[in-house]
C-alpha positions as MATLAB code, in Angstrom:
seq = 'MAEPCAGEIRILLFAGLCEQAGWAEQQWPANPNDDARLTPRQLWLKLQLPGDLDQAVRVSINRQFADADTPLQPGDELAFLPPISGG';
ca = [
     -18.329   -8.880   -2.919;
     -15.484   -7.831   -0.700;
     -14.041   -4.358   -0.773;
     -10.395   -4.101   -1.862;
      -7.754   -3.758    0.834;
      -5.731   -0.551    0.772;
      -2.729   -2.311   -0.765;
      -4.666   -4.328   -3.335;
      -6.546   -3.940   -6.584;
      -9.875   -5.729   -6.805;
     -10.308   -7.361  -10.214;
     -13.763   -8.355  -11.464;
     -14.691  -10.372  -14.544;
     -18.185  -10.454  -16.006;
     -20.264  -12.727  -18.254;
     -18.269  -14.838  -20.717;
     -14.931  -13.669  -19.332;
     -15.809  -15.027  -15.914;
     -16.864  -18.347  -17.420;
     -13.723  -18.655  -19.571;
     -11.293  -17.705  -16.800;
     -13.035  -19.802  -14.138;
     -13.228  -16.985  -11.590;
     -15.214  -13.791  -11.045;
     -13.120  -11.849   -8.536;
      -9.506  -11.667   -7.394;
      -7.356   -9.361   -5.310;
      -4.012   -8.271   -6.798;
      -1.250   -6.787   -4.621;
      -0.415   -3.189   -5.475;
       2.647   -1.487   -4.067;
       2.002    2.255   -3.649;
       5.755    2.897   -3.694;
       6.306    1.402   -7.157;
       7.382    3.991   -9.711;
       5.762    2.022  -12.527;
       2.086    1.640  -11.692;
       0.164   -1.334  -13.006;
      -2.330   -0.793  -15.813;
      -5.370   -2.862  -16.771;
      -3.470   -4.002  -19.889;
      -0.574   -5.307  -17.779;
      -2.926   -7.178  -15.441;
      -4.822   -8.651  -18.412;
      -1.540  -10.107  -19.671;
      -0.286  -11.230  -16.235;
      -3.575  -13.037  -15.563;
      -3.504  -14.591  -19.051;
      -7.118  -13.682  -19.661;
      -8.771  -14.975  -22.856;
      -9.313  -12.898  -25.962;
      -8.085   -9.577  -27.224;
      -8.374   -6.758  -24.709;
      -8.378   -4.052  -27.405;
     -11.001   -5.666  -29.615;
     -13.623   -7.139  -27.360;
     -13.415   -5.855  -23.790;
     -14.296   -2.644  -21.961;
     -12.291   -1.571  -18.941;
     -13.830    0.040  -15.883;
     -11.874    1.554  -12.991;
     -13.917    2.424   -9.918;
     -17.110    2.008  -11.962;
     -16.052    4.495  -14.654;
     -15.055    3.412  -18.160;
     -11.334    3.924  -18.650;
      -8.484    3.313  -21.073;
      -6.586    0.016  -20.773;
      -3.359    1.969  -20.179;
      -4.657    4.039  -17.251;
      -2.380    3.613  -14.202;
      -4.056    1.805  -11.305;
      -3.849    2.870   -7.683;
      -3.948    0.660   -4.584;
      -7.578    0.271   -3.524;
      -8.945    0.560   -7.087;
     -11.677   -1.688   -8.397;
     -10.888   -2.896  -11.917;
     -13.534   -4.602  -14.029;
     -13.251   -6.236  -17.433;
     -16.550   -6.283  -19.313;
     -17.091   -8.246  -22.524;
     -19.476   -6.973  -25.195;
     -23.050   -7.398  -24.086;
     -25.994   -7.669  -26.432;
     -29.576   -7.546  -25.459;
     -32.933   -6.256  -26.284;
];
């Protein structure tokens, strides 16, 4: 997987989300001079991802679980993780 460029946010989808969306990784432009920073919730809506973000998906920013309304910074890695069951 490629590292995000300084002016981009790397977005990763896992498991069923990846299958439903038809992609696993994208780069999203992030302007460091914007007053209103993007949040995972805003990107979820802009990308028209399937399902309900609040009910069935965990958000990770730079490999740490985070709130869906946490402001993103250029260079961040954002991952959306569906519920995972296993034994």
